Backbone bond lengths (Angstrom), bond angles and torsions (degrees), N, CA, C in turn:
res aa  C-N    CA-C-N  psi(-1)  N-CA   C-N-CA  omega(-1)  CA-C   N-CA-C  phi
1 X - - - 1.434 - - 1.516 109.70 -
2 X 1.346 119.74 119.36 1.464 121.97 -177.92 1.523 112.25 -64.47
3 X 1.323 114.75 142.12 1.473 120.36 -179.93 1.520 111.63 -112.74
4 X 1.326 117.21 2.30 1.446 120.06 -178.34 1.521 112.19 94.55
5 X 1.345 117.02 -14.59 1.445 121.65 178.52 1.504 109.17 -105.80
6 X 1.333 115.97 145.69 1.450 120.90 177.18 1.529 109.15 -71.54
7 X 1.311 117.66 138.67 1.449 121.13 177.85 1.519 111.02 -73.96
8 X 1.334 116.80 -33.12 1.466 121.14 179.11 1.519 107.46 -114.91
9 X 1.333 116.86 129.00 1.484 118.58 176.42 1.516 109.28 -62.45
10 X 1.295 115.98 154.33 1.471 121.53 -179.59 1.531 110.50 -79.36
11 X 1.337 115.89 155.69 1.462 119.82 173.30 1.522 109.27 -60.67
12 X 1.342 114.76 156.77 1.472 121.84 -174.36 1.532 108.80 -118.50
13 X 1.337 117.65 134.96 1.448 121.60 176.81 1.525 110.85 -72.54
14 X 1.297 117.10 151.86 1.469 121.29 177.78 1.522 110.74 -59.72
15 X 1.303 117.36 -39.64 1.481 122.56 178.15 1.530 110.42 -59.81
16 X 1.331 116.10 -41.46 1.462 120.17 -179.62 1.538 110.69 -69.85
17 X 1.326 117.59 -37.92 1.468 122.17 174.79 1.512 110.63 -57.39
18 X 1.332 117.03 -49.54 1.461 121.46 -178.22 1.544 109.61 -64.58
19 X 1.299 117.76 -41.28 1.474 121.05 -179.47 1.533 110.73 -61.16
20 X 1.318 115.35 -46.05 1.475 118.95 -177.36 1.532 111.54 -70.85
21 X 1.316 117.90 -40.47 1.471 119.36 176.18 1.517 110.40 -58.78
22 X 1.330 118.45 -44.26 1.455 121.24 178.07 1.539 111.34 -62.70
23 X 1.314 116.66 -40.27 1.482 120.66 177.68 1.521 111.90 -63.48
24 X 1.348 116.42 -27.62 1.472 120.60 178.21 1.525 112.87 -90.09
25 X 1.327 117.44 10.29 1.455 122.37 173.44 1.519 116.28 93.12
26 X 1.331 117.95 12.91 1.464 121.11 177.97 1.516 109.35 -86.57
27 X 1.339 117.17 151.71 1.459 121.74 178.27 1.538 108.38 -108.53
28 X 1.296 115.07 156.28 1.459 120.54 -179.89 1.538 109.74 122.68
29 X 1.244 117.70 -167.31 1.467 129.12 10.84 1.532 111.96 -82.22
30 X 1.292 114.11 149.18 1.465 121.97 176.70 1.522 109.36 -112.62
31 X 1.336 116.45 148.03 1.438 120.83 179.31 1.532 108.09 -80.12
32 X 1.327 115.73 143.09 1.468 119.77 176.98 1.508 111.05 -171.84
33 X 1.312 116.58 110.40 1.447 120.63 177.40 1.523 112.06 61.17
34 X 1.321 117.20 -131.56 1.457 121.57 -177.59 1.509 113.03 -86.52
35 X 1.321 118.81 -13.92 1.467 122.13 -176.45 1.521 109.31 -130.75
36 X 1.324 115.38 150.79 1.471 120.15 168.50 1.515 106.74 -80.68
37 X 1.342 115.36 164.01 1.446 118.68 178.23 1.491 110.83 -142.84
38 X 1.322 115.59 159.83 1.465 123.93 178.47 1.514 107.77 -117.92
39 X 1.340 116.81 151.86 1.452 121.05 -179.10 1.525 111.11 -130.94
40 X 1.336 112.44 147.12 1.475 121.00 170.88 1.521 105.75 -148.09
41 X 1.328 116.41 111.12 1.468 119.56 -175.84 1.500 109.90 61.74
42 X 1.337 116.61 -126.39 1.468 119.65 178.44 1.504 113.18 -96.79
43 X 1.326 118.58 8.54 1.456 122.54 176.71 1.528 110.47 -90.65
44 X 1.326 116.09 137.57 1.455 122.68 175.69 1.513 108.06 -130.01
45 X 1.343 116.92 130.54 1.437 121.67 -179.73 1.534 109.07 -127.32
46 X 1.325 115.87 127.13 1.469 120.23 178.06 1.520 110.04 -78.30
47 X 1.328 115.27 137.83 1.454 121.40 177.95 1.532 108.00 -110.36
48 X 1.314 117.75 115.82 1.461 119.20 -176.88 1.516 112.75 -70.24
49 X 1.308 114.86 152.83 1.469 121.67 174.76 1.510 107.40 -99.95
50 X 1.286 116.68 109.98 1.476 120.33 -176.20 1.515 112.53 -85.18
51 X 1.328 117.75 5.70 1.469 123.19 177.53 1.527 111.56 54.50
52 X 1.306 114.56 52.61 1.486 119.61 176.66 1.484 114.31 90.71
53 X 1.330 119.61 -12.93 1.457 121.74 178.88 1.524 109.53 -98.32
54 X 1.297 116.23 164.24 1.460 121.65 176.71 1.516 111.26 -80.24
55 X 1.333 116.98 157.39 1.458 123.85 177.14 1.523 108.83 -85.71
56 X 1.316 117.13 126.20 1.435 121.84 179.47 1.528 110.95 -63.59
57 X 1.313 115.42 148.12 1.486 120.27 -176.20 1.526 111.68 -63.69
58 X 1.337 119.42 -30.64 1.454 120.35 179.52 1.524 110.90 -63.74
59 X 1.331 117.13 -40.29 1.475 120.35 175.78 1.525 109.62 -70.60
60 X 1.320 117.17 -37.25 1.459 121.13 -179.37 1.526 110.06 -61.32
61 X 1.338 118.36 -39.68 1.471 120.89 178.74 1.506 111.06 -61.77
62 X 1.341 117.58 -38.57 1.477 120.12 178.23 1.545 110.87 -68.19
63 X 1.317 117.34 -38.66 1.481 120.75 178.59 1.510 108.57 -64.54
64 X 1.322 118.08 -44.76 1.454 121.51 -179.53 1.530 111.62 -63.42
65 X 1.336 116.45 -38.15 1.472 119.34 178.01 1.511 110.93 -64.04
66 X 1.345 117.75 -40.87 1.472 120.66 177.73 1.526 109.77 -63.11
67 X 1.310 117.59 -34.08 1.479 121.83 -177.66 1.523 112.43 -84.78
68 X 1.340 116.98 -9.19 1.465 119.91 -177.57 1.495 113.69 73.23
69 X 1.337 116.73 26.74 1.447 123.00 -179.25 1.541 108.16 -105.47
70 X 1.307 116.59 126.04 1.472 120.44 178.24 1.529 109.40 -79.77
71 X 1.342 116.21 153.72 1.461 118.60 176.26 1.532 113.02 -57.05
72 X 1.330 116.51 -33.52 1.476 117.55 178.52 1.511 112.12 -68.10
73 X 1.340 116.85 -38.58 1.478 120.15 174.95 1.502 109.22 -62.05
74 X 1.316 118.01 -42.66 1.446 122.97 -177.59 1.531 110.11 -61.35
75 X 1.320 117.27 -41.08 1.439 121.82 -177.05 1.559 112.87 -71.49
76 X 1.340 117.13 -21.70 1.461 120.07 -176.66 1.515 113.69 -83.57
77 X 1.342 117.49 -11.33 1.488 118.64 179.57 1.495 110.54 -102.50
């Protein structure tokens, strides 16, 4: 029975990922090897290049876990 909310979060564009990370106090993106990365203190998180496509939410959850960002924090920015 639909509740008005999507059961699966939508994919996220790379531009949106960078915008939200910056809003959460991360610096970057910085070039490095095959991926750019963002930094906050001593944490470094690689940001994949989807080559024009959006980043799937399953990968986004892993990136957020590495960064110590909860999905609820992510949704508030």
